[in-house]
N, C-alpha and C positions, 0 to 999 in steps of 0.2 A: 504494500500500500504506500502511496506517495507521502502520507503523513507519518509513516513509521519513523520512530526516533533512531538516529544513528550517532555513532562517534567516529570521527575520522582521525586517524593517527598519522603523524609525520614526525620527523626529527630534523633538527638543525644544529649547527655548531655554536651559535652565539645566542645569548639572551636578547640582544638587540633584534636579531632576525625573528626570534620567537615572538617578541612584542609586536613587531611590524606585521607579521602574519595574523596575530590575534586581532589587531586593530582593523586590518583589511577585511577579515572575515566578518567581524561585527558591523563595521561601517557599511559594508555592501549587503547586509542582511542575509549573509550566507550561513551565519551561525547566531546563536543566542548567547553563547558563552564559550570562551576558549581558555583552557588551562595549560600550563607548561611547568615542567620541573626538570632539574638536572638528573642525568643518568650517565652510566658508563656503557659503551657499546663495544663489543668485540665481534668483528665480522671479517669475512673473507671478501676482499675487493681486488679484482683483477689478478687473482691467484695468490694474493698475499694476505696474511692475517694482520688485521689492524685493530688497535684499541684507541678509542677516543672518548673524550667527554663531550656529551651532546645535551640538547634539551628535547624532551619528549613533549609534543604538542597534542592536545586532545581537543578536537573541534566538535561541539555539540550542535546537532542540526537535525534535519529530516531527510528521508530518502530522496525526495524530489529535488533536493539541492545538491546531491552528490556530484553529478557531472559538472556543475558550475564550480563547486569547490575544487574538484580535481583539476579542471582547466585553469582556474586561478592560481592554484598552488604550482602547477607546471610553469606558469608565466613568471611568478615572483620568487620561486624557490632557488637557492644558490647551488643545490646539489645537481650533479650531472644526471643522477638517477634517484630522485627522492622516493622515500617510502610514502605511499598514499594508500592507506588501508581503511576500509569502511567496516565497522562492526555494528550489526543491528542489535538494538536493545529490545528485548522481549518483555521485560517486566518493569513497569514504572507506574507512578500514580497518574490519574487522569488530569489532576491539576498541573502537574509538572509537564505533561505532554501538551496540554492546552497552552501553557505559557510558551513553550518552544515553538509550536505551530503558529501562534499569534505573532510572536516577535520576528519570525523569519518570513512572514508573508510580505509580498511586494506591494 
């Protein structure tokens, strides 16, 4: 359903970029709330194991906004291959859902 709640996850290297993405998502009504926090990532990139400090970003929105969120992240993200993952939320209060749907309507 298009009003199903989702959380879109991505990671960035700097707090400044995390803040920029958060503001863009909210100002463009693609999300109702964006959270970010520091993490450590260990991954394989181009055949080599890399460890880095990053910021995990969680974008709270609705399913019908996913393609716009994805496109916007691809435009403004600094990574060559950004993580853009949508996780559907199956359990939430009606009041919370109503708030997200209301605030992300155009």
